[in-house]
N, CA, C and O atoms as a GROMACS GRO file, in nm:
protein
  564
    1MET      N    1   8.372  -0.052   2.746
    1MET     CA    2   8.238  -0.021   2.784
    1MET      C    3   8.216   0.127   2.768
    1MET      O    4   8.300   0.210   2.802
    2ASN      N    5   8.105   0.156   2.718
    2ASN     CA    6   8.071   0.294   2.692
    2ASN      C    7   7.958   0.333   2.786
    2ASN      O    8   7.844   0.292   2.768
    3PHE      N    9   7.991   0.413   2.888
    3PHE     CA   10   7.891   0.456   2.984
    3PHE      C   11   7.837   0.594   2.954
    3PHE      O   12   7.767   0.654   3.036
    4ARG      N   13   7.869   0.640   2.843
    4ARG     CA   14   7.818   0.772   2.809
    4ARG      C   15   7.671   0.763   2.773
    4ARG      O   16   7.628   0.664   2.714
    5GLY      N   17   7.596   0.861   2.806
    5GLY     CA   18   7.455   0.867   2.771
    5GLY      C   19   7.440   0.909   2.625
    5GLY      O   20   7.537   0.940   2.556
    6ARG      N   21   7.323   0.909   2.585
    6ARG     CA   22   7.297   0.949   2.446
    6ARG      C   23   7.323   1.096   2.433
    6ARG      O   24   7.305   1.176   2.525
    7SER      N   25   7.366   1.128   2.319
    7SER     CA   26   7.388   1.270   2.295
    7SER      C   27   7.254   1.334   2.259
    7SER      O   28   7.164   1.266   2.210
    8SER      N   29   7.241   1.459   2.283
    8SER     CA   30   7.114   1.529   2.264
    8SER      C   31   7.082   1.550   2.116
    8SER      O   32   6.968   1.584   2.084
    9ASP      N   33   7.176   1.532   2.026
    9ASP     CA   34   7.149   1.552   1.884
    9ASP      C   35   7.089   1.429   1.818
    9ASP      O   36   7.046   1.436   1.703
   10GLU      N   37   7.084   1.318   1.887
   10GLU     CA   38   7.028   1.195   1.833
   10GLU      C   39   6.879   1.188   1.866
   10GLU      O   40   6.841   1.198   1.982
   11GLU      N   41   6.791   1.172   1.762
   11GLU     CA   42   6.646   1.167   1.782
   11GLU      C   43   6.603   1.023   1.809
   11GLU      O   44   6.662   0.930   1.755
   12PRO      N   45   6.501   1.006   1.893
   12PRO     CA   46   6.454   0.870   1.919
   12PRO      C   47   6.384   0.815   1.795
   12PRO      O   48   6.322   0.890   1.719
   13GLU      N   49   6.394   0.685   1.775
   13GLU     CA   50   6.334   0.618   1.660
   13GLU      C   51   6.217   0.532   1.705
   13GLU      O   52   6.216   0.478   1.815
   14ILE      N   53   6.120   0.522   1.618
   14ILE     CA   54   6.011   0.429   1.642
   14ILE      C   55   6.035   0.309   1.553
   14ILE      O   56   6.048   0.322   1.431
   15ASN      N   57   6.042   0.194   1.614
   15ASN     CA   58   6.069   0.073   1.538
   15ASN      C   59   5.937   0.025   1.476
   15ASN      O   60   5.844  -0.012   1.548
   16LEU      N   61   5.928   0.025   1.346
   16LEU     CA   62   5.805  -0.010   1.275
   16LEU      C   63   5.794  -0.158   1.242
   16LEU      O   64   5.687  -0.204   1.202
   17ILE      N   65   5.898  -0.232   1.257
   17ILE     CA   66   5.896  -0.373   1.220
   17ILE      C   67   5.795  -0.453   1.303
   17ILE      O   68   5.722  -0.532   1.245
   18PRO      N   69   5.787  -0.437   1.435
   18PRO     CA   70   5.684  -0.512   1.509
   18PRO      C   71   5.540  -0.472   1.466
   18PRO      O   72   5.451  -0.557   1.462
   19LEU      N   73   5.520  -0.345   1.436
   19LEU     CA   74   5.390  -0.300   1.392
   19LEU      C   75   5.353  -0.366   1.259
   19LEU      O   76   5.239  -0.410   1.240
   20ILE      N   77   5.446  -0.372   1.168
   20ILE     CA   78   5.422  -0.435   1.039
   20ILE      C   79   5.395  -0.584   1.058
   20ILE      O   80   5.307  -0.640   0.991
   21ASP      N   81   5.468  -0.650   1.147
   21ASP     CA   82   5.445  -0.792   1.174
   21ASP      C   83   5.303  -0.816   1.226
   21ASP      O   84   5.236  -0.910   1.182
   22VAL      N   85   5.258  -0.733   1.318
   22VAL     CA   86   5.124  -0.749   1.372
   22VAL      C   87   5.019  -0.727   1.263
   22VAL      O   88   4.922  -0.802   1.256
   23LEU      N   89   5.036  -0.627   1.179
   23LEU     CA   90   4.940  -0.600   1.072
   23LEU      C   91   4.935  -0.714   0.970
   23LEU      O   92   4.827  -0.749   0.923
   24VAL      N   93   5.050  -0.770   0.935
   24VAL     CA   94   5.053  -0.881   0.840
   24VAL      C   95   4.984  -1.004   0.899
   24VAL      O   96   4.907  -1.071   0.830
   25LEU      N   97   5.012  -1.034   1.025
   25LEU     CA   98   4.946  -1.148   1.089
   25LEU      C   99   4.794  -1.127   1.099
   25LEU      O  100   4.717  -1.221   1.079
   26THR      N  101   4.752  -1.005   1.128
   26THR     CA  102   4.608  -0.975   1.133
   26THR      C  103   4.545  -0.993   0.995
   26THR      O  104   4.436  -1.049   0.984
   27LEU      N  105   4.612  -0.948   0.892
   27LEU     CA  106   4.563  -0.964   0.755
   27LEU      C  107   4.552  -1.111   0.717
   27LEU      O  108   4.453  -1.153   0.658
   28ILE      N  109   4.653  -1.190   0.751
   28ILE     CA  110   4.649  -1.333   0.723
   28ILE      C  111   4.535  -1.400   0.798
   28ILE      O  112   4.465  -1.485   0.743
   29PHE      N  113   4.515  -1.363   0.924
   29PHE     CA  114   4.405  -1.418   1.003
   29PHE      C  115   4.270  -1.386   0.940
   29PHE      O  116   4.184  -1.473   0.931
   30LEU      N  117   4.251  -1.263   0.897
   30LEU     CA  118   4.124  -1.224   0.835
   30LEU      C  119   4.102  -1.297   0.702
   30LEU      O  120   3.990  -1.336   0.672
   31LEU      N  121   4.206  -1.315   0.624
   31LEU     CA  122   4.192  -1.386   0.497
   31LEU      C  123   4.158  -1.533   0.518
   31LEU      O  124   4.080  -1.590   0.441
   32VAL      N  125   4.213  -1.594   0.619
   32VAL     CA  126   4.188  -1.736   0.644
   32VAL      C  127   4.048  -1.758   0.701
   32VAL      O  128   3.984  -1.857   0.666
   33THR      N  129   4.001  -1.669   0.786
   33THR     CA  130   3.874  -1.691   0.853
   33THR      C  131   3.754  -1.635   0.777
   33THR      O  132   3.640  -1.664   0.815
   34THR      N  133   3.774  -1.558   0.672
   34THR     CA  134   3.663  -1.500   0.597
   34THR      C  135   3.622  -1.593   0.486
   34THR      O  136   3.707  -1.651   0.417
   35HIS      N  137   3.491  -1.608   0.468
   35HIS     CA  138   3.440  -1.689   0.358
   35HIS      C  139   3.416  -1.600   0.238
   35HIS      O  140   3.342  -1.502   0.247
   36PHE      N  141   3.476  -1.632   0.128
   36PHE     CA  142   3.450  -1.563   0.004
   36PHE      C  143   3.366  -1.656  -0.082
   36PHE      O  144   3.418  -1.744  -0.151
   37SER      N  145   3.236  -1.637  -0.077
   37SER     CA  146   3.149  -1.723  -0.155
   37SER      C  147   3.077  -1.641  -0.259
   37SER      O  148   3.040  -1.526  -0.235
   38LYS      N  149   3.058  -1.699  -0.372
   38LYS     CA  150   2.986  -1.633  -0.480
   38LYS      C  151   2.838  -1.645  -0.451
   38LYS      O  152   2.787  -1.754  -0.424
   39GLU      N  153   2.768  -1.532  -0.458
   39GLU     CA  154   2.625  -1.533  -0.434
   39GLU      C  155   2.557  -1.615  -0.542
   39GLU      O  156   2.579  -1.593  -0.661
   40ALA      N  157   2.475  -1.708  -0.500
   40ALA     CA  158   2.400  -1.790  -0.595
   40ALA      C  159   2.282  -1.710  -0.646
   40ALA      O  160   2.228  -1.625  -0.575
   41GLN      N  161   2.241  -1.739  -0.768
   41GLN     CA  162   2.124  -1.672  -0.822
   41GLN      C  163   2.002  -1.719  -0.746
   41GLN      O  164   1.993  -1.833  -0.703
   42LEU      N  165   1.908  -1.628  -0.733
   42LEU     CA  166   1.786  -1.659  -0.660
   42LEU      C  167   1.703  -1.757  -0.741
   42LEU      O  168   1.667  -1.730  -0.855
   43SER      N  169   1.672  -1.869  -0.681
   43SER     CA  170   1.592  -1.972  -0.746
   43SER      C  171   1.453  -1.968  -0.685
   43SER      O  172   1.435  -1.994  -0.566
   44VAL      N  173   1.355  -1.937  -0.766
   44VAL     CA  174   1.219  -1.925  -0.718
   44VAL      C  175   1.136  -2.040  -0.774
   44VAL      O  176   1.129  -2.060  -0.895
   45HIS      N  177   1.074  -2.115  -0.684
   45HIS     CA  178   0.983  -2.221  -0.723
   45HIS      C  179   0.844  -2.180  -0.676
   45HIS      O  180   0.817  -2.175  -0.556
   46LEU      N  181   0.758  -2.150  -0.769
   46LEU     CA  182   0.625  -2.106  -0.733
   46LEU      C  183   0.544  -2.221  -0.675
   46LEU      O  184   0.556  -2.335  -0.722
   47PRO      N  185   0.463  -2.194  -0.574
   47PRO     CA  186   0.385  -2.302  -0.512
   47PRO      C  187   0.270  -2.347  -0.601
   47PRO      O  188   0.222  -2.273  -0.686
   48GLN      N  189   0.229  -2.469  -0.578
   48GLN     CA  190   0.113  -2.522  -0.647
   48GLN      C  191   0.001  -2.533  -0.546
   48GLN      O  192   0.024  -2.556  -0.427
   49ALA      N  193  -0.121  -2.516  -0.594
   49ALA     CA  194  -0.236  -2.523  -0.504
   49ALA      C  195  -0.289  -2.665  -0.500
   49ALA      O  196  -0.306  -2.729  -0.605
   50VAL      N  197  -0.316  -2.715  -0.381
   50VAL     CA  198  -0.368  -2.849  -0.366
   50VAL      C  199  -0.520  -2.848  -0.387
   50VAL      O  200  -0.575  -2.940  -0.447
   51THR      N  201  -0.586  -2.745  -0.338
   51THR     CA  202  -0.730  -2.734  -0.356
   51THR      C  203  -0.760  -2.632  -0.464
   51THR      O  204  -0.682  -2.541  -0.489
   52GLU      N  205  -0.872  -2.650  -0.525
   52GLU     CA  206  -0.911  -2.559  -0.632
   52GLU      C  207  -1.035  -2.485  -0.588
   52GLU      O  208  -1.138  -2.546  -0.559
   53ASP      N  209  -1.026  -2.352  -0.583
   53ASP     CA  210  -1.141  -2.271  -0.550
   53ASP      C  211  -1.216  -2.236  -0.678
   53ASP      O  212  -1.155  -2.200  -0.778
   54ARG      N  213  -1.344  -2.248  -0.673
   54ARG     CA  214  -1.427  -2.211  -0.787
   54ARG      C  215  -1.459  -2.062  -0.776
   54ARG      O  216  -1.522  -2.020  -0.679
   55PRO      N  217  -1.417  -1.984  -0.873
   55PRO     CA  218  -1.447  -1.840  -0.865
   55PRO      C  219  -1.595  -1.814  -0.889
   55PRO      O  220  -1.668  -1.897  -0.943
   56GLU      N  221  -1.635  -1.697  -0.848
   56GLU     CA  222  -1.774  -1.656  -0.867
   56GLU      C  223  -1.804  -1.647  -1.016
   56GLU      O  224  -1.714  -1.616  -1.095
   57PRO      N  225  -1.927  -1.675  -1.056
   57PRO     CA  226  -1.959  -1.668  -1.198
   57PRO      C  227  -1.952  -1.526  -1.253
   57PRO      O  228  -1.937  -1.506  -1.374
   58THR      N  229  -1.962  -1.426  -1.165
   58THR     CA  230  -1.957  -1.288  -1.211
   58THR      C  231  -1.815  -1.230  -1.204
   58THR      O  232  -1.797  -1.109  -1.216
   59SER      N  233  -1.716  -1.314  -1.184
   59SER     CA  234  -1.580  -1.264  -1.172
   59SER      C  235  -1.526  -1.220  -1.308
   59SER      O  236  -1.573  -1.265  -1.413
   60VAL      N  237  -1.429  -1.132  -1.304
   60VAL     CA  238  -1.363  -1.082  -1.424
   60VAL      C  239  -1.235  -1.162  -1.441
   60VAL      O  240  -1.149  -1.160  -1.354
   61ARG      N  241  -1.221  -1.231  -1.554
   61ARG     CA  242  -1.102  -1.313  -1.578
   61ARG      C  243  -1.006  -1.239  -1.670
   61ARG      O  244  -1.044  -1.192  -1.778
   62VAL      N  245  -0.881  -1.230  -1.625
   62VAL     CA  246  -0.775  -1.169  -1.704
   62VAL      C  247  -0.669  -1.276  -1.726
   62VAL      O  248  -0.620  -1.336  -1.631
   63THR      N  249  -0.635  -1.301  -1.853
   63THR     CA  250  -0.536  -1.403  -1.885
   63THR      C  251  -0.409  -1.335  -1.934
   63THR      O  252  -0.415  -1.242  -2.014
   64ILE      N  253  -0.294  -1.382  -1.885
   64ILE     CA  254  -0.165  -1.327  -1.925
   64ILE      C  255  -0.081  -1.444  -1.977
   64ILE      O  256  -0.057  -1.540  -1.904
   65ASP      N  257  -0.038  -1.435  -2.102
   65ASP     CA  258   0.039  -1.544  -2.161
   65ASP      C  259   0.187  -1.531  -2.128
   65ASP      O  260   0.227  -1.437  -2.059
   66ALA      N  261   0.267  -1.625  -2.175
   66ALA     CA  262   0.410  -1.630  -2.141
   66ALA      C  263   0.487  -1.512  -2.198
   66ALA      O  264   0.594  -1.477  -2.146
   67ARG      N  265   0.436  -1.449  -2.302
   67ARG     CA  266   0.504  -1.332  -2.361
   67ARG      C  267   0.460  -1.201  -2.300
   67ARG      O  268   0.513  -1.096  -2.333
   68GLY      N  269   0.362  -1.207  -2.208
   68GLY     CA  270   0.315  -1.085  -2.143
   68GLY      C  271   0.190  -1.028  -2.206
   68GLY      O  272   0.146  -0.920  -2.167
   69GLY      N  273   0.132  -1.098  -2.303
   69GLY     CA  274   0.009  -1.050  -2.365
   69GLY      C  275  -0.107  -1.061  -2.266
   69GLY      O  276  -0.120  -1.161  -2.195
   70ILE      N  277  -0.191  -0.959  -2.264
   70ILE     CA  278  -0.304  -0.953  -2.170
   70ILE      C  279  -0.432  -0.975  -2.249
   70ILE      O  280  -0.456  -0.910  -2.351
   71TYR      N  281  -0.516  -1.068  -2.201
   71TYR     CA  282  -0.640  -1.105  -2.269
   71TYR      C  283  -0.758  -1.086  -2.176
   71TYR      O  284  -0.751  -1.122  -2.058
   72PHE      N  285  -0.866  -1.030  -2.228
   72PHE     CA  286  -0.995  -1.023  -2.160
   72PHE      C  287  -1.093  -1.099  -2.248
   72PHE      O  288  -1.111  -1.064  -2.365
   73ASN      N  289  -1.158  -1.202  -2.193
   73ASN     CA  290  -1.254  -1.284  -2.268
   73ASN      C  291  -1.193  -1.336  -2.399
   73ASN      O  292  -1.256  -1.330  -2.504
   74ASN      N  293  -1.072  -1.388  -2.390
   74ASN     CA  294  -0.999  -1.446  -2.504
   74ASN      C  295  -0.972  -1.346  -2.616
   74ASN      O  296  -0.944  -1.387  -2.729
   75THR      N  297  -0.978  -1.218  -2.587
   75THR     CA  298  -0.945  -1.114  -2.684
   75THR      C  299  -0.823  -1.040  -2.632
   75THR      O  300  -0.823  -0.985  -2.522
   76GLN      N  301  -0.717  -1.039  -2.714
   76GLN     CA  302  -0.591  -0.978  -2.670
   76GLN      C  303  -0.601  -0.827  -2.676
   76GLN      O  304  -0.656  -0.769  -2.770
   77MET      N  305  -0.547  -0.764  -2.572
   77MET     CA  306  -0.536  -0.618  -2.571
   77MET      C  307  -0.409  -0.581  -2.645
   77MET      O  308  -0.299  -0.620  -2.604
   78LEU      N  309  -0.423  -0.507  -2.753
   78LEU     CA  310  -0.305  -0.464  -2.827
   78LEU      C  311  -0.240  -0.344  -2.761
   78LEU      O  312  -0.118  -0.327  -2.768
   79ASN      N  313  -0.320  -0.262  -2.697
   79ASN     CA  314  -0.270  -0.144  -2.628
   79ASN      C  315  -0.287  -0.168  -2.478
   79ASN      O  316  -0.396  -0.146  -2.424
   80ALA      N  317  -0.181  -0.211  -2.411
   80ALA     CA  318  -0.189  -0.246  -2.268
   80ALA      C  319  -0.134  -0.134  -2.181
   80ALA      O  320  -0.062  -0.159  -2.085
   81THR      N  321  -0.170  -0.010  -2.215
   81THR     CA  322  -0.129   0.102  -2.130
   81THR      C  323  -0.212   0.100  -2.003
   81THR      O  324  -0.320   0.040  -2.002
   82PRO      N  325  -0.167   0.165  -1.898
   82PRO     CA  326  -0.245   0.166  -1.774
   82PRO      C  327  -0.387   0.222  -1.793
   82PRO      O  328  -0.483   0.171  -1.734
   83GLU      N  329  -0.400   0.326  -1.873
   83GLU     CA  330  -0.532   0.385  -1.896
   83GLU      C  331  -0.624   0.286  -1.967
   83GLU      O  332  -0.740   0.272  -1.930
   84ALA      N  333  -0.572   0.218  -2.070
   84ALA     CA  334  -0.653   0.120  -2.144
   84ALA      C  335  -0.690   0.003  -2.055
   84ALA      O  336  -0.803  -0.046  -2.063
   85LEU      N  337  -0.598  -0.043  -1.970
   85LEU     CA  338  -0.629  -0.152  -1.877
   85LEU      C  339  -0.741  -0.113  -1.782
   85LEU      O  340  -0.833  -0.191  -1.757
   86ARG      N  341  -0.734   0.008  -1.728
   86ARG     CA  342  -0.839   0.053  -1.636
   86ARG      C  343  -0.973   0.061  -1.708
   86ARG      O  344  -1.076   0.024  -1.651
   87GLN      N  345  -0.973   0.109  -1.831
   87GLN     CA  346  -1.098   0.122  -1.906
   87GLN      C  347  -1.160  -0.016  -1.933
   87GLN      O  348  -1.280  -0.034  -1.914
   88VAL      N  349  -1.078  -0.112  -1.977
   88VAL     CA  350  -1.130  -0.246  -2.006
   88VAL      C  351  -1.176  -0.316  -1.878
   88VAL      O  352  -1.278  -0.384  -1.878
   89LEU      N  353  -1.101  -0.299  -1.768
   89LEU     CA  354  -1.143  -0.358  -1.641
   89LEU      C  355  -1.276  -0.299  -1.594
   89LEU      O  356  -1.363  -0.372  -1.546
   90ALA      N  357  -1.292  -0.169  -1.608
   90ALA     CA  358  -1.416  -0.105  -1.567
   90ALA      C  359  -1.533  -0.155  -1.652
   90ALA      O  360  -1.642  -0.177  -1.601
   91GLN      N  361  -1.510  -0.173  -1.782
   91GLN     CA  362  -1.615  -0.224  -1.870
   91GLN      C  363  -1.649  -0.368  -1.834
   91GLN      O  364  -1.766  -0.405  -1.831
   92ALA      N  365  -1.546  -0.451  -1.807
   92ALA     CA  366  -1.570  -0.591  -1.774
   92ALA      C  367  -1.642  -0.605  -1.640
   92ALA      O  368  -1.720  -0.698  -1.622
   93ALA      N  369  -1.616  -0.514  -1.548
   93ALA     CA  370  -1.681  -0.520  -1.417
   93ALA      C  371  -1.827  -0.477  -1.425
   93ALA      O  372  -1.909  -0.516  -1.342
   94GLY      N  373  -1.859  -0.397  -1.524
   94GLY     CA  374  -1.997  -0.351  -1.539
   94GLY      C  375  -2.035  -0.261  -1.423
   94GLY      O  376  -1.964  -0.166  -1.391
   95ASN      N  377  -2.149  -0.291  -1.360
   95ASN     CA  378  -2.196  -0.207  -1.250
   95ASN      C  379  -2.159  -0.264  -1.113
   95ASN      O  380  -2.211  -0.217  -1.011
   96GLN      N  381  -2.071  -0.363  -1.108
   96GLN     CA  382  -2.028  -0.420  -0.980
   96GLN      C  383  -1.933  -0.323  -0.911
   96GLN      O  384  -1.846  -0.264  -0.974
   97LYS      N  385  -1.951  -0.307  -0.781
   97LYS     CA  386  -1.865  -0.213  -0.707
   97LYS      C  387  -1.727  -0.271  -0.678
   97LYS      O  388  -1.627  -0.202  -0.692
   98ASP      N  389  -1.722  -0.398  -0.639
   98ASP     CA  390  -1.593  -0.462  -0.608
   98ASP      C  391  -1.595  -0.606  -0.661
   98ASP      O  392  -1.611  -0.700  -0.583
   99PRO      N  393  -1.578  -0.623  -0.792
   99PRO     CA  394  -1.583  -0.759  -0.847
   99PRO      C  395  -1.456  -0.837  -0.813
   99PRO      O  396  -1.353  -0.780  -0.778
  100LEU      N  397  -1.467  -0.968  -0.823
  100LEU     CA  398  -1.350  -1.053  -0.805
  100LEU      C  399  -1.273  -1.055  -0.936
  100LEU      O  400  -1.327  -1.092  -1.039
  101ILE      N  401  -1.146  -1.015  -0.931
  101ILE     CA  402  -1.060  -1.015  -1.048
  101ILE      C  403  -0.974  -1.142  -1.039
  101ILE      O  404  -0.894  -1.156  -0.947
  102VAL      N  405  -0.991  -1.234  -1.135
  102VAL     CA  406  -0.914  -1.357  -1.137
  102VAL      C  407  -0.806  -1.344  -1.244
  102VAL      O  408  -0.837  -1.327  -1.363
  103ILE      N  409  -0.681  -1.351  -1.202
  103ILE     CA  410  -0.567  -1.338  -1.293
  103ILE      C  411  -0.516  -1.478  -1.325
  103ILE      O  412  -0.472  -1.551  -1.236
  104GLN      N  413  -0.523  -1.514  -1.452
  104GLN     CA  414  -0.471  -1.643  -1.499
  104GLN      C  415  -0.339  -1.614  -1.569
  104GLN      O  416  -0.336  -1.591  -1.690
  105ALA      N  417  -0.230  -1.616  -1.494
  105ALA     CA  418  -0.099  -1.583  -1.549
  105ALA      C  419  -0.020  -1.710  -1.574
  105ALA      O  420  -0.015  -1.800  -1.490
  106ASP      N  421   0.042  -1.716  -1.690
  106ASP     CA  422   0.132  -1.827  -1.723
  106ASP      C  423   0.249  -1.824  -1.625
  106ASP      O  424   0.288  -1.718  -1.577
  107GLY      N  425   0.304  -1.940  -1.598
  107GLY     CA  426   0.417  -1.949  -1.506
  107GLY      C  427   0.539  -1.871  -1.552
  107GLY      O  428   0.622  -1.832  -1.470
  108LYS      N  429   0.551  -1.847  -1.681
  108LYS     CA  430   0.665  -1.773  -1.734
  108LYS      C  431   0.627  -1.633  -1.778
  108LYS      O  432   0.704  -1.566  -1.847
  109ALA      N  433   0.511  -1.588  -1.737
  109ALA     CA  434   0.466  -1.453  -1.772
  109ALA      C  435   0.554  -1.350  -1.700
  109ALA      O  436   0.592  -1.370  -1.585
  110PRO      N  437   0.586  -1.241  -1.769
  110PRO     CA  438   0.666  -1.137  -1.702
  110PRO      C  439   0.587  -1.075  -1.586
  110PRO      O  440   0.467  -1.053  -1.596
  111HIS      N  441   0.656  -1.048  -1.479
  111HIS     CA  442   0.592  -0.990  -1.362
  111HIS      C  443   0.534  -0.852  -1.393
  111HIS      O  444   0.436  -0.810  -1.332
  112GLU      N  445   0.594  -0.784  -1.487
  112GLU     CA  446   0.549  -0.650  -1.522
  112GLU      C  447   0.402  -0.652  -1.566
  112GLU      O  448   0.325  -0.565  -1.528
  113SER      N  449   0.365  -0.751  -1.646
  113SER     CA  450   0.227  -0.760  -1.694
  113SER      C  451   0.131  -0.788  -1.580
  113SER      O  452   0.022  -0.731  -1.574
  114VAL      N  453   0.170  -0.876  -1.489
  114VAL     CA  454   0.084  -0.908  -1.375
  114VAL      C  455   0.067  -0.784  -1.287
  114VAL      O  456  -0.043  -0.755  -1.241
  115VAL      N  457   0.176  -0.713  -1.263
  115VAL     CA  458   0.170  -0.594  -1.178
  115VAL      C  459   0.086  -0.486  -1.244
  115VAL      O  460   0.014  -0.412  -1.176
  116ARG      N  461   0.093  -0.474  -1.376
  116ARG     CA  462   0.010  -0.375  -1.446
  116ARG      C  463  -0.138  -0.402  -1.422
  116ARG      O  464  -0.214  -0.309  -1.394
  117VAL      N  465  -0.179  -0.527  -1.434
  117VAL     CA  466  -0.320  -0.562  -1.413
  117VAL      C  467  -0.358  -0.535  -1.268
  117VAL      O  468  -0.465  -0.479  -1.242
  118MET      N  469  -0.272  -0.574  -1.174
  118MET     CA  470  -0.301  -0.551  -1.032
  118MET      C  471  -0.312  -0.401  -1.002
  118MET      O  472  -0.399  -0.359  -0.926
  119ASP      N  473  -0.223  -0.322  -1.061
  119ASP     CA  474  -0.225  -0.178  -1.038
  119ASP      C  475  -0.351  -0.115  -1.097
  119ASP      O  476  -0.411  -0.026  -1.035
  120ALA      N  477  -0.391  -0.159  -1.215
  120ALA     CA  478  -0.513  -0.106  -1.276
  120ALA      C  479  -0.634  -0.138  -1.190
  120ALA      O  480  -0.721  -0.053  -1.172
  121ALA      N  481  -0.640  -0.259  -1.135
  121ALA     CA  482  -0.752  -0.296  -1.048
  121ALA      C  483  -0.750  -0.213  -0.920
  121ALA      O  484  -0.855  -0.169  -0.873
  122ARG      N  485  -0.634  -0.191  -0.863
  122ARG     CA  486  -0.623  -0.112  -0.740
  122ARG      C  487  -0.666   0.031  -0.763
  122ARG      O  488  -0.735   0.090  -0.680
  123ARG      N  489  -0.627   0.089  -0.877
  123ARG     CA  490  -0.664   0.227  -0.905
  123ARG      C  491  -0.814   0.244  -0.928
  123ARG      O  492  -0.869   0.352  -0.908
  124LEU      N  493  -0.880   0.136  -0.969
  124LEU     CA  494  -1.026   0.141  -0.984
  124LEU      C  495  -1.099   0.113  -0.854
  124LEU      O  496  -1.221   0.124  -0.847
  125GLY      N  497  -1.023   0.075  -0.750
  125GLY     CA  498  -1.083   0.047  -0.621
  125GLY      C  499  -1.124  -0.099  -0.604
  125GLY      O  500  -1.198  -0.132  -0.511
  126PHE      N  501  -1.078  -0.185  -0.693
  126PHE     CA  502  -1.109  -0.328  -0.684
  126PHE      C  503  -1.005  -0.393  -0.594
  126PHE      O  504  -0.887  -0.401  -0.631
  127GLY      N  505  -1.047  -0.440  -0.479
  127GLY     CA  506  -0.952  -0.497  -0.384
  127GLY      C  507  -0.953  -0.649  -0.380
  127GLY      O  508  -0.871  -0.709  -0.311
  128ARG      N  509  -1.044  -0.711  -0.452
  128ARG     CA  510  -1.055  -0.857  -0.447
  128ARG      C  511  -0.984  -0.916  -0.568
  128ARG      O  512  -1.040  -0.921  -0.678
  129LEU      N  513  -0.860  -0.959  -0.548
  129LEU     CA  514  -0.780  -1.020  -0.654
  129LEU      C  515  -0.754  -1.165  -0.621
  129LEU      O  516  -0.738  -1.201  -0.504
  130SER      N  517  -0.751  -1.248  -0.723
  130SER     CA  518  -0.722  -1.390  -0.703
  130SER      C  519  -0.636  -1.437  -0.820
  130SER      O  520  -0.646  -1.385  -0.931
  131PHE      N  521  -0.553  -1.536  -0.794
  131PHE     CA  522  -0.470  -1.594  -0.898
  131PHE      C  523  -0.518  -1.736  -0.924
  131PHE      O  524  -0.533  -1.816  -0.831
  132ALA      N  525  -0.541  -1.768  -1.049
  132ALA     CA  526  -0.582  -1.903  -1.086
  132ALA      C  527  -0.462  -1.996  -1.078
  132ALA      O  528  -0.352  -1.959  -1.120
  133THR      N  529  -0.483  -2.114  -1.025
  133THR     CA  530  -0.376  -2.214  -1.013
  133THR      C  531  -0.426  -2.345  -1.070
  133THR      O  532  -0.543  -2.360  -1.105
  134GLN      N  533  -0.336  -2.439  -1.080
  134GLN     CA  534  -0.375  -2.572  -1.122
  134GLN      C  535  -0.328  -2.672  -1.018
  134GLN      O  536  -0.234  -2.647  -0.944
  135ALA      N  537  -0.394  -2.784  -1.015
  135ALA     CA  538  -0.357  -2.888  -0.918
  135ALA      C  539  -0.222  -2.944  -0.954
  135ALA      O  540  -0.192  -2.960  -1.072
  136PRO      N  541  -0.138  -2.973  -0.855
  136PRO     CA  542  -0.006  -3.028  -0.884
  136PRO      C  543  -0.018  -3.167  -0.946
  136PRO      O  544  -0.106  -3.246  -0.910
  137THR      N  545   0.071  -3.195  -1.036
  137THR     CA  546   0.073  -3.328  -1.094
  137THR      C  547   0.156  -3.421  -1.007
  137THR      O  548   0.252  -3.378  -0.944
  138GLY      N  549   0.118  -3.546  -1.004
  138GLY     CA  550   0.197  -3.641  -0.926
  138GLY      C  551   0.125  -3.686  -0.803
  138GLY      O  552   0.013  -3.738  -0.809
  139ASP      N  553   0.192  -3.667  -0.686
  139ASP     CA  554   0.143  -3.727  -0.561
  139ASP      C  555   0.055  -3.632  -0.481
  139ASP      O  556   0.072  -3.621  -0.360
  140ALA      N  557  -0.038  -3.565  -0.545
  140ALA     CA  558  -0.129  -3.477  -0.472
  140ALA      C  559  -0.237  -3.562  -0.404
  140ALA      O  560  -0.280  -3.662  -0.459
  141PRO      N  561  -0.280  -3.522  -0.284
  141PRO     CA  562  -0.384  -3.599  -0.214
  141PRO      C  563  -0.518  -3.582  -0.281
  141PRO      O  564  -0.617  -3.640  -0.235
   0.00000   0.00000   0.00000
């Protein structure tokens, strides 16, 4: 039996094995309880209108096709810059202070074209915007 105490030249040790065991178990617990799911792409289904509103006869109709082409009175705008859009909207509105702007956008029209028309109307002070819709096919009341 050795009843001698520790000698003063021996440094105390910190046992790292229990610490490593706890960290590994914590890591395993986090891996098991965490859900790693792949984010699904956003699926947008645009609503259909059940009722059809008849726009005012003095409304300004803007048509946007699936490629993003902008039409006023069935005439395509070749230069769809913001300045040109504002000029054509102002001409189409005539002397009306706040005409109803009806946007007939194709379901596959780029959002950029729709936003351009909306922005041009807003910059002219036209606050009455409407989107043309069609009645849903099938079991509509």
